[in-house]
NUFI-635103 format. One line per field, with one value per residue (C-alpha): residue in three letters; x, y, z. Coordinates in steps of 0.02 Angstrom, whole numbers, plus 50000, padded with zeros to 5 digits. Example, Ala and Ser with C-alpha at 12.3 -4.5 7.8 and 13.67 -1.06 7.14 Angstrom:
residues 2
residuo = [ALA; SER]
u = [50615; 50684]
v = [49775; 49947]
w = [50390; 50357]
This chain:
residues 447
residuo = [MET; GLU; SER; SER; THR; SER; SER; ILE; LEU; TYR; ILE; THR; LEU; GLY; CYS; ALA; LYS; ASN; GLU; VAL; ASP; THR; ASP; ARG; MET; ARG; SER; LEU; LEU; SER; ALA; ALA; GLY; TYR; GLY; GLU; THR; ASP; ASP; THR; ALA; GLU; ALA; ASP; LEU; VAL; ILE; VAL; ASN; THR; CYS; SER; PHE; LEU; ALA; SER; ALA; THR; SER; GLU; SER; ILE; GLU; THR; THR; LEU; ALA; LEU; ALA; GLU; GLU; VAL; HIS; ASP; GLY; VAL; ARG; SER; VAL; PRO; ILE; VAL; MET; CYS; GLY; CYS; VAL; PRO; SER; ARG; TYR; GLY; ALA; ASP; LEU; PRO; PRO; GLU; LEU; PRO; GLU; VAL; ALA; ALA; PHE; VAL; ARG; THR; ASP; GLU; GLU; ASP; GLY; ILE; VAL; GLY; VAL; VAL; ASP; GLY; VAL; LEU; GLY; ILE; ALA; ARG; THR; VAL; PRO; ALA; HIS; ILE; PRO; ALA; VAL; LYS; ARG; THR; VAL; GLU; GLY; ALA; VAL; ALA; TYR; ILE; LYS; ILE; SER; ASP; GLY; CYS; ASP; ARG; PHE; CYS; SER; PHE; CYS; ALA; ILE; PRO; TYR; ILE; ARG; GLY; ARG; TYR; ARG; SER; ARG; SER; ALA; ALA; SER; ILE; LEU; SER; GLU; VAL; HIS; ASP; LEU; VAL; ALA; GLY; GLY; VAL; ARG; GLU; LEU; VAL; LEU; ILE; GLY; GLN; ASP; THR; GLY; ILE; TRP; GLY; ASN; ASP; PHE; ASP; GLU; THR; VAL; GLU; GLY; PRO; ARG; THR; LEU; ALA; GLN; LEU; LEU; GLU; ALA; VAL; ALA; ALA; ALA; VAL; ARG; PRO; GLN; LYS; VAL; TRP; ILE; ARG; VAL; LEU; TYR; LEU; GLN; PRO; GLU; GLY; MET; THR; ASP; GLU; LEU; VAL; ALA; ALA; ILE; ARG; ASP; THR; PRO; GLU; VAL; LEU; PRO; TYR; ILE; ASP; ILE; PRO; VAL; GLN; HIS; CYS; SER; GLY; ARG; VAL; LEU; ARG; ALA; MET; ASN; ARG; THR; GLY; SER; GLU; PRO; GLU; LEU; GLU; GLU; LEU; PHE; ALA; ARG; LEU; ARG; THR; GLU; ILE; PRO; GLY; MET; VAL; ILE; ARG; THR; THR; TYR; LEU; VAL; ALA; PHE; PRO; GLY; GLU; THR; ASP; GLU; GLU; PHE; GLU; SER; MET; LEU; SER; PHE; MET; ASP; ARG; VAL; GLY; PHE; ASP; TYR; THR; SER; VAL; PHE; ALA; PHE; SER; PRO; GLU; ASP; GLY; THR; ARG; ALA; ALA; LYS; MET; ASP; GLY; GLN; ILE; ASP; ASP; ASP; GLU; LYS; LEU; GLU; ARG; THR; GLN; ALA; ALA; VAL; ASP; LEU; ALA; GLU; ALA; LEU; GLY; PHE; ALA; ALA; THR; ALA; ALA; HIS; VAL; GLY; GLU; VAL; ALA; GLU; VAL; ILE; VAL; ASP; GLY; ILE; GLU; GLN; THR; GLU; ASP; GLY; PRO; GLU; LEU; ILE; GLY; HIS; ALA; TRP; PHE; GLN; ALA; PRO; ASP; SER; ASP; GLY; ALA; VAL; HIS; LEU; ASP; ALA; SER; GLU; ALA; SER; VAL; GLY; ASP; ILE; LEU; THR; VAL; GLU; PHE; THR; ASP; SER; PHE; CYS; TYR; GLU; LEU; ILE; GLY; HIS; VAL; VAL; GLU; GLY]
u = [54167; 54028; 53993; 53806; 53828; 53929; 53843; 53909; 53877; 53879; 53921; 53913; 53982; 53968; 53857; 53725; 53860; 53936; 53764; 53754; 53928; 53883; 53723; 53820; 53941; 53795; 53714; 53874; 53903; 53722; 53729; 53889; 53795; 53834; 53700; 53677; 53658; 53643; 53720; 53908; 53894; 53816; 53932; 54070; 54142; 54112; 54125; 54153; 54127; 54220; 54211; 54362; 54286; 54339; 54468; 54325; 54248; 54414; 54428; 54251; 54290; 54446; 54363; 54217; 54338; 54438; 54279; 54227; 54397; 54389; 54214; 54279; 54431; 54323; 54208; 54227; 54225; 54350; 54268; 54378; 54352; 54365; 54386; 54319; 54296; 54370; 54494; 54588; 54579; 54654; 54787; 54825; 54987; 54998; 54851; 54905; 55044; 54933; 54777; 54832; 54655; 54592; 54601; 54591; 54580; 54476; 54486; 54333; 54395; 54417; 54245; 54177; 54302; 54231; 54180; 54360; 54420; 54292; 54322; 54507; 54484; 54366; 54470; 54334; 54392; 54268; 54273; 54175; 54174; 54049; 53885; 53875; 53695; 53613; 53536; 53674; 53560; 53464; 53363; 53216; 53102; 53027; 53185; 53340; 53498; 53577; 53757; 53767; 53952; 54103; 54258; 54283; 54388; 54361; 54506; 54433; 54578; 54491; 54432; 54519; 54383; 54480; 54625; 54509; 54387; 54492; 54447; 54267; 54185; 54006; 53910; 53832; 53651; 53612; 53676; 53583; 53419; 53439; 53457; 53307; 53202; 53254; 53227; 53054; 53005; 53056; 52936; 53047; 52944; 53081; 53245; 53382; 53522; 53688; 53873; 54011; 53958; 53797; 53774; 53918; 53861; 53905; 54038; 54171; 54083; 54163; 54069; 54038; 53923; 53740; 53588; 53580; 53738; 53687; 53603; 53448; 53433; 53465; 53327; 53205; 53256; 53236; 53065; 53012; 53072; 52964; 52802; 52659; 52700; 52705; 52889; 52978; 53149; 53266; 53442; 53571; 53747; 53732; 53857; 53816; 53903; 53798; 53633; 53616; 53459; 53432; 53440; 53328; 53199; 53208; 53178; 53036; 52950; 52970; 52830; 52922; 53074; 53050; 53079; 53211; 53381; 53534; 53682; 53826; 53887; 54019; 54036; 53981; 54142; 54230; 54399; 54362; 54291; 54448; 54553; 54443; 54481; 54298; 54214; 54077; 54042; 53903; 53816; 53829; 53759; 53620; 53572; 53575; 53454; 53341; 53336; 53299; 53156; 53083; 53098; 53047; 52909; 52892; 53056; 53150; 53336; 53466; 53646; 53807; 53916; 54098; 54136; 54305; 54404; 54584; 54590; 54401; 54382; 54247; 54173; 54170; 54089; 53954; 53928; 53897; 53768; 53682; 53683; 53606; 53470; 53430; 53421; 53321; 53383; 53258; 53396; 53579; 53713; 53853; 54028; 54177; 54336; 54446; 54630; 54631; 54793; 54856; 54747; 54815; 54701; 54778; 54941; 54869; 54910; 54770; 54710; 54570; 54586; 54466; 54372; 54334; 54291; 54168; 54089; 54065; 53999; 53870; 53813; 53793; 53699; 53583; 53539; 53521; 53401; 53300; 53279; 53246; 53120; 53026; 53027; 52958; 52823; 52771; 52706; 52577; 52404; 52463; 52404; 52533; 52580; 52690; 52786; 52775; 52952; 52922; 52840; 52910; 52856; 52807; 52732; 52563; 52588; 52650; 52670; 52690; 52838; 52856; 52926; 52855; 52929; 53016; 53109; 53261; 53262; 53377; 53419; 53275; 53160; 53005; 52815; 52731; 52564; 52405; 52361; 52390; 52349; 52473; 52625; 52801; 52799; 52619; 52593; 52463; 52380; 52414; 52368; 52508; 52432; 52583; 52773; 52917; 53096; 53114; 52971; 52790; 52629; 52515; 52332; 52294; 52149; 52146; 52247]
v = [51407; 51389; 51547; 51527; 51560; 51722; 51891; 52053; 52232; 52355; 52538; 52653; 52830; 52959; 52972; 52866; 52789; 52711; 52646; 52555; 52482; 52421; 52345; 52249; 52181; 52135; 52038; 51941; 51901; 51852; 51731; 51661; 51617; 51765; 51839; 52022; 52115; 52296; 52263; 52266; 52143; 52014; 52043; 51923; 52055; 52239; 52313; 52502; 52574; 52739; 52909; 53016; 53154; 53285; 53285; 53294; 53137; 53046; 53096; 53036; 52869; 52843; 52903; 52784; 52641; 52683; 52702; 52527; 52460; 52543; 52476; 52303; 52317; 52372; 52221; 52035; 51993; 52041; 52089; 52109; 52265; 52271; 52446; 52465; 52601; 52771; 52785; 52624; 52677; 52846; 52802; 52620; 52554; 52696; 52628; 52459; 52528; 52675; 52571; 52404; 52389; 52348; 52167; 52202; 52347; 52336; 52466; 52512; 52408; 52256; 52253; 52115; 52001; 52041; 51860; 51800; 51941; 51904; 51716; 51748; 51862; 51738; 51586; 51505; 51380; 51337; 51173; 51253; 51435; 51552; 51570; 51728; 51790; 51842; 51991; 52085; 52201; 52186; 52347; 52361; 52510; 52618; 52699; 52624; 52708; 52638; 52677; 52700; 52743; 52756; 52863; 53036; 53115; 53296; 53318; 53474; 53554; 53539; 53358; 53193; 53080; 53035; 52978; 52877; 52803; 52805; 52861; 52871; 52704; 52687; 52531; 52437; 52475; 52288; 52275; 52433; 52375; 52204; 52289; 52400; 52246; 52160; 52316; 52354; 52171; 52187; 52334; 52486; 52638; 52764; 52734; 52864; 52858; 52915; 52927; 53055; 53132; 53055; 53171; 53095; 52914; 52814; 52935; 52803; 52667; 52615; 52595; 52410; 52442; 52413; 52490; 52655; 52760; 52924; 52966; 53024; 52857; 52765; 52863; 52818; 52635; 52631; 52713; 52584; 52444; 52498; 52525; 52500; 52505; 52675; 52705; 52872; 52897; 53031; 53072; 53159; 53232; 53311; 53442; 53599; 53531; 53374; 53463; 53427; 53462; 53273; 53254; 53404; 53331; 53160; 53234; 53343; 53213; 53051; 53046; 52929; 53045; 53179; 53361; 53377; 53443; 53422; 53524; 53567; 53735; 53759; 53944; 54069; 54169; 54119; 54154; 54046; 53907; 53905; 53894; 53746; 53668; 53686; 53778; 53909; 54085; 54182; 54231; 54053; 53975; 54102; 54067; 53879; 53888; 54010; 53889; 53741; 53834; 53880; 53706; 53608; 53711; 53690; 53597; 53595; 53637; 53578; 53642; 53642; 53791; 53780; 53927; 54013; 53930; 53996; 54172; 54199; 54386; 54475; 54534; 54358; 54291; 54426; 54395; 54210; 54253; 54370; 54234; 54108; 54232; 54277; 54097; 54049; 53873; 53761; 53669; 53717; 53617; 53729; 53664; 53761; 53733; 53598; 53582; 53398; 53301; 53275; 53407; 53560; 53679; 53628; 53709; 53864; 54039; 54141; 54014; 54096; 54095; 53992; 54140; 54215; 54045; 54015; 54187; 54161; 53985; 54044; 54183; 54060; 53936; 54075; 54121; 53939; 53907; 54065; 54013; 53831; 53867; 53985; 53857; 53726; 53843; 53880; 53701; 53730; 53717; 53602; 53424; 53295; 53113; 53061; 52898; 52827; 52797; 52742; 52767; 52872; 52860; 53029; 53087; 53083; 52908; 52839; 52959; 52916; 52998; 53013; 53121; 53209; 53214; 53378; 53306; 53196; 53057; 53087; 53262; 53383; 53363; 53255; 53255; 53216; 53133; 53128; 52952; 52803; 52657; 52642; 52538; 52584; 52604; 52660; 52813; 52928; 53085; 53223; 53404; 53504; 53605; 53683; 53688; 53712; 53732; 53600; 53492; 53486; 53435; 53334; 53283; 53123; 53154; 52980; 52819]
w = [55902; 55772; 55673; 55698; 55885; 55859; 55867; 55792; 55845; 55699; 55725; 55573; 55572; 55434; 55282; 55196; 55084; 55240; 55290; 55124; 55149; 55324; 55259; 55127; 55258; 55371; 55229; 55192; 55376; 55404; 55257; 55332; 55492; 55604; 55715; 55764; 55927; 55981; 56153; 56178; 56322; 56206; 56057; 56007; 55890; 55850; 55676; 55672; 55497; 55504; 55422; 55379; 55272; 55399; 55538; 55663; 55585; 55597; 55780; 55815; 55732; 55837; 55997; 55968; 55943; 56099; 56202; 56149; 56197; 56368; 56397; 56357; 56470; 56616; 56597; 56609; 56424; 56289; 56126; 55972; 55866; 55676; 55605; 55427; 55299; 55271; 55416; 55368; 55185; 55224; 55352; 55311; 55385; 55511; 55611; 55685; 55797; 55848; 55885; 55958; 56029; 55853; 55796; 55610; 55488; 55328; 55188; 55086; 54940; 55053; 55132; 55020; 55108; 55280; 55314; 55299; 55411; 55547; 55533; 55558; 55708; 55793; 55746; 55642; 55511; 55372; 55280; 55136; 55079; 55158; 55064; 54959; 54958; 54796; 54886; 54974; 55072; 55236; 55227; 55345; 55330; 55196; 55126; 55047; 54986; 54828; 54785; 54597; 54600; 54713; 54713; 54639; 54501; 54550; 54670; 54751; 54844; 55014; 54999; 55036; 54962; 54802; 54910; 55023; 54898; 54739; 54563; 54503; 54462; 54400; 54450; 54307; 54269; 54280; 54459; 54510; 54433; 54514; 54683; 54646; 54612; 54773; 54880; 54810; 54828; 55011; 55040; 55010; 54957; 54921; 54829; 54857; 54728; 54799; 54755; 54768; 54601; 54538; 54389; 54291; 54315; 54160; 54095; 54128; 54027; 53863; 53700; 53731; 53880; 53837; 53919; 54014; 53995; 54080; 54245; 54152; 54064; 54229; 54316; 54178; 54188; 54378; 54361; 54232; 54347; 54494; 54398; 54430; 54616; 54700; 54736; 54752; 54672; 54738; 54679; 54789; 54769; 54597; 54538; 54437; 54282; 54289; 54263; 54078; 53978; 53970; 54160; 54192; 54072; 54156; 54328; 54262; 54154; 54253; 54383; 54501; 54511; 54642; 54593; 54727; 54673; 54784; 54717; 54834; 54767; 54907; 54858; 54726; 54703; 54543; 54623; 54776; 54668; 54561; 54719; 54769; 54598; 54552; 54410; 54400; 54457; 54541; 54377; 54309; 54468; 54482; 54301; 54335; 54481; 54389; 54241; 54354; 54439; 54270; 54195; 54352; 54434; 54622; 54643; 54808; 54814; 54940; 54938; 55038; 55080; 55136; 55251; 55277; 55139; 55142; 55073; 55078; 55102; 55201; 55037; 54964; 55122; 55119; 54933; 54969; 55102; 54981; 54848; 54968; 55013; 54832; 54773; 54927; 54956; 55046; 55139; 55162; 55251; 55315; 55347; 55414; 55315; 55392; 55339; 55295; 55289; 55112; 55031; 54942; 55035; 55201; 55145; 55062; 55121; 55198; 55327; 55426; 55616; 55720; 55796; 55626; 55556; 55698; 55674; 55487; 55511; 55637; 55521; 55378; 55488; 55549; 55370; 55317; 55460; 55425; 55244; 55288; 55424; 55307; 55167; 55286; 55350; 55171; 55158; 55296; 55218; 55078; 55054; 55001; 55020; 55166; 55188; 55365; 55429; 55608; 55776; 55919; 56100; 56172; 56336; 56251; 56183; 56017; 55872; 55688; 55602; 55414; 55276; 55125; 54949; 54986; 55137; 55105; 55236; 55384; 55321; 55304; 55452; 55467; 55474; 55641; 55606; 55708; 55651; 55765; 55651; 55509; 55468; 55416; 55228; 55215; 55105; 55180; 55112; 55237; 55264; 55346; 55487; 55574; 55574; 55695; 55632; 55496; 55564; 55506; 55594; 55483; 55487; 55394; 55277; 55199; 55196]
């Protein structure tokens, strides 16, 4: 079989970091001569890039894989499945006997060798090595995520990421800026910098490393690289300790960097945070957000709250709700505590029963939505720029969909536009005329 006649179906589960990893594998395989399909019946191989952040994500990854295998068995063709990413990284040698339906398992640190794996599964022998593309991305659309680091050194007691992704590793500024250049040249209008802990980017560099050595310096370098083109820069997954004076000033004073702060606090109780192996307290966090609002006027804040951590008392839960309300987060993701294999929190005393966990989670979600819906509605009457992300077919015909600076792509809702003639990637000036939940209705006032 010639590789150029083989088509691959890609399925990505989990967060934006997995999307970046899939895109890198797609680029390598495309350069090696493989095609792509979105139809199982036409695929010669399926790559499932898995998530294992929570037990529910692991279950979804396995169920998706088994569903693909069952679909194959019921049909005429047999399509091999390659499982990549976090599930193989977390469970390793335990998987092959449990999932004989899978032809190969690829850990996150093995994904750059995906061409060899796929060649082996399909029985393709190359007389010369596969071509390695200079641009290892295939992004289509207005937004691109850029991983500036991988791994994590925090070892929060509830989180398995350090065991899945390894210790924290910053990407070099040169490789990041090279990717920025390629993405912007390809038409990307928003760059979203991501990692497990973006605020400490560069902390692991030694004294011989030249160029940017902190996130603030990296943001300024990325902004300089995209000028004079109009490109938005957003950074996600900051931590409270990472909000240095230098970083705050870079966000405030660099026009290309959006005043959008994403800080997952997880809780406000000092006792609960210490049990999570995190730092901080309610007064410290409240002071942080007050300082940020003073120094970056009009900024938008996203956070994450972990509900029903072992030992969380009724009083601590109510205190967290009160804290959320006082700070007035624009967007809050709420997760119920999940006892993850291999984490210290899974074995802690004071595990909260499922009924109580569900009740607390719903209360937190209700408050998060009330705050988020109100924050969205507060933009009605404003005029701002909106990036066009795509076109949706509705009962009334095609509708342009975009997002404003205060909406992180794929996370915070969208803007529904009344224009019909625009292309993906266009930046339009829009007046927001109405809202519903996290969505906004926008009237284009000029192109």
